[in-house]
C-alpha positions in Angstrom: 92.3 81.2 78.4 93.9 84.5 78.1 93.5 86.5 81.2 90.5 84.5 82.8 89.0 86.3 85.6 85.7 85.1 86.8 84.6 81.5 87.5 81.0 80.0 88.3 79.5 76.4 88.5 75.8 75.7 88.1 73.7 72.6 89.4 75.0 70.6 86.5 78.6 71.3 87.2 79.0 73.3 84.0 81.9 75.5 84.4 81.5 79.2 83.3 84.6 81.5 82.8 85.0 85.1 81.9 87.8 86.0 79.5 88.5 89.6 80.2 90.6 90.3 77.1 88.6 88.1 74.8 85.6 89.9 75.9 83.5 86.7 76.2 82.3 83.8 78.2 83.2 80.2 77.6 81.2 77.3 79.3 83.0 73.8 79.8 82.2 70.5 81.4 84.4 69.0 84.1 86.5 67.0 81.6 87.5 70.4 80.0 85.5 70.1 76.8 84.2 73.4 75.6 80.1 73.4 75.4 79.5 77.0 73.9 80.6 80.4 74.4 79.3 83.9 73.7 80.2 87.3 73.8 82.5 89.7 71.8 84.0 93.3 72.4 81.5 96.2 72.3 79.0 98.2 74.0 75.9 96.7 72.6 73.5 94.1 74.0 75.4 90.9 74.7 78.5 92.6 74.0 81.4 92.8 76.7 84.3 95.2 77.7 86.5 93.4 80.1 84.0 91.0 81.7 84.9 90.1 85.5 82.6 88.5 87.7 80.0 85.7 86.7 77.5 83.8 88.7 74.7 81.3 87.7 71.4 82.0 89.4 69.2 79.2 90.7 66.9 80.1 87.8 69.5 78.9 85.4 70.3 82.5 84.1 73.8 83.9 83.9 74.8 87.0 85.3 78.0 88.7 84.0 79.9 91.7 85.6 80.5 93.9 82.4 83.3 95.8 84.0 84.2 98.6 81.4 80.6 98.9 80.5 79.6 99.4 84.2 76.8 97.2 84.0 75.5 93.5 84.8 74.3 91.6 81.9 71.9 88.8 82.0 71.8 85.7 79.8 69.9 82.5 79.5 71.9 79.2 80.5 72.6 78.9 76.6 74.0 82.3 76.2 71.0 84.3 75.0 70.9 88.0 76.1 67.9 88.7 78.3 68.5 92.0 79.9 70.9 94.5 81.5 71.1 96.8 84.5 73.4 99.4 86.0 75.3 102.1 83.8 78.2 104.4 84.7 77.6 106.5 87.9 77.4 106.8 91.8 73.8 106.8 92.2 72.0 103.6 93.7 71.1 102.0 90.4 74.4 102.9 88.8 77.9 101.1 88.8 81.3 101.8 88.2 84.2 99.3 87.1 82.1 96.4 88.9 83.9 93.2 89.9 82.7 90.2 91.5 79.1 88.8 91.5 77.5 86.3 93.7 73.9 85.2 94.7 72.7 85.2 98.4 70.2 82.9 99.9 67.2 85.2 98.9 68.2 84.9 95.2 69.5 88.5 94.9 72.4 89.5 93.2 75.6 90.8 95.3 77.5 93.2 92.9 81.0 94.6 93.9 80.9 97.9 92.8 84.7 98.7 92.9 84.6 102.2 91.6 82.1 103.4 94.2 83.8 101.2 97.1 80.4 99.6 97.7 78.4 96.4 97.6 75.2 96.8 95.8 72.3 94.2 96.1 69.7 93.8 93.3 66.8 91.8 92.7 67.3 89.0 89.9 65.5 91.3 87.7 67.8 94.3 88.2 65.9 96.5 90.8 68.1 98.0 93.3 67.4 97.0 97.0 70.3 98.3 99.3 73.9 98.8 99.4 76.7 98.9 102.0 80.3 99.9 102.4 81.5 103.1 100.8 84.5 105.4 101.3 86.2 104.6 104.7 84.6 101.1 104.9 85.8 99.3 101.7 88.9 100.3 99.9 89.4 98.2 97.0 86.5 95.3 97.2 86.8 92.7 94.8 84.2 89.8 95.8 81.5 89.3 98.2 79.8 86.2 99.2 77.2 85.2 101.7 78.4 82.6 104.4 75.7 81.9 106.9 74.3 85.0 108.1 77.3 87.1 107.1 78.4 89.1 103.9 81.9 88.5 103.5 84.0 90.7 101.3 87.8 90.4 100.1 89.3 94.0 100.1 92.3 94.1 98.1 93.2 97.5 99.2 93.3 96.7 102.8 94.8 93.1 102.2 92.3 91.6 104.5 88.8 89.8 104.9 85.8 92.2 106.0 82.7 90.8 107.5 79.4 92.5 107.6 75.9 91.3 108.7 72.9 90.9 106.2 72.0 94.6 106.7 75.7 95.7 105.8 76.7 96.7 109.2 80.5 96.0 109.7 81.3 93.3 112.3 84.9 92.4 112.0 87.9 91.8 109.7 90.7 89.4 109.5 94.1 89.2 107.8 97.0 91.8 106.8 99.5 92.0 104.3 102.2 89.4 104.4 103.1 85.8 103.5 102.5 84.0 106.8 99.2 81.9 107.6 96.3 84.2 107.6 98.1 87.0 105.8 97.4 88.0 102.4 99.0 89.6 99.2 95.9 90.6 97.3 93.0 88.6 98.2 90.6 87.9 95.4 87.9 85.3 94.7 86.1 83.7 97.5 84.1 80.7 98.1 82.6 78.7 100.6 83.1 74.8 100.5 81.1 71.8 101.9 82.3 71.9 105.2 81.3 75.8 105.5 84.7 76.8 105.6 85.7 80.1 103.6 88.3 79.6 100.8 90.3 82.8 99.7 92.3 83.2 96.6 95.6 84.7 97.9 96.6 85.6 94.6 100.1 87.2 94.8 101.0 84.5 97.2 100.0 81.8 94.8 97.8 80.0 97.1 94.5 79.3 98.5 93.8 79.9 102.1 91.1 78.4 104.2 89.5 79.8 107.4 86.6 79.5 109.8 83.9 82.0 109.6 85.4 83.6 112.7 88.8 84.2 110.6 90.5 81.4 112.2 93.1 80.0 109.9 92.3 76.3 108.9 94.8 75.4 106.0 96.3 76.3 102.9 97.5 74.9 99.5 99.4 76.0 96.5 102.8 77.2 95.8 104.0 79.1 92.7 104.4 77.1 89.5 103.1 75.6 86.4 102.8 71.7 87.5 99.4 70.3 88.8 98.4 71.7 92.2 100.8 74.8 91.7 99.3 78.3 90.9 100.3 81.4 89.2 98.2 84.1 90.4 95.0 82.3 91.5 91.9 84.5 91.0 88.8 82.8 91.2 87.6 79.6 93.1 84.2 77.5 93.2 83.1 74.0 94.5 81.6 71.4 92.3 78.6 69.2 93.5 80.9 66.4 94.6 83.2 68.7 96.7 86.0 69.1 94.3 87.4 72.6 94.1 87.7 74.3 90.8 90.4 77.3 90.5 91.1 79.8 87.9 94.6 81.1 87.4 95.5 84.3 85.7 99.2 83.5 85.1 98.7 80.0 83.7 95.8 80.7 81.6 94.0 77.6 82.7 91.5 76.0 84.9 92.4 73.3 87.6 90.2 70.8 89.4 91.3 69.8 92.9 90.6 67.5 95.8 92.1 68.7 99.0 91.7 67.3 102.3 93.1 68.1 105.9 92.9 66.4 109.1 92.6 67.9 112.5 95.1 66.5 115.0 94.8 62.8 115.5 93.7 63.0 119.3 90.4 64.5 118.0 89.4 61.4 115.9 87.9 63.7 113.4 88.6 63.7 109.7 87.5 66.7 108.0 87.5 67.1 104.3 87.5 70.0 102.2 
């Protein structure tokens, strides 16, 4: 998997991966068997130039952030091109070097417009709805996900996580540059696990950190390496239907499936699993 960037899981636990420098999408099952792939380098319909973010919609379609073509392309679950939206620019309907994609609880598409330092929200058919962020609010946004009533953004430029309400009004941020608990070196992909905790790919620290929505540090896992459970620049993360974590690494060119559990102090009598 040369330079795999984006990762998404559908309701059937199919795993879609964007290969940025192979300019394609590959889809696997949880046993690692390739099911299908689509895309090639180019600017035409169904072609890519360094695809990044990817997400499965509830309707079964696949949305792909076609970064250097400055657009989102939409495919059927089988990889058949359906439509596109975007195009290079700074207007509401335009995009510039887009990164992460996700779907909110209304079924709308959250697009990280990195070049314009904004999060733009589109309907599933590509209609622009609203945006937030911009210069001074976001520096180098990478991924945006909904968690409860908030929209959470990993801002690699400011080495922190920024939290907005559903209207895009800034609420608070947490984290700073460093290697300690709750500190980051290039935060990237985000996901919310079955316990409602936020998981953050702390890429250059070669680990995943887990937080409560408030920003309180909960746990971490991973160290730099090539063995199972070790990471080399983890970039994207998601959760399978059974709660297992799936993680994409840039450096090791691989996908790992992980089970991670942590326990609260014994006095509480509570066993929380992630």
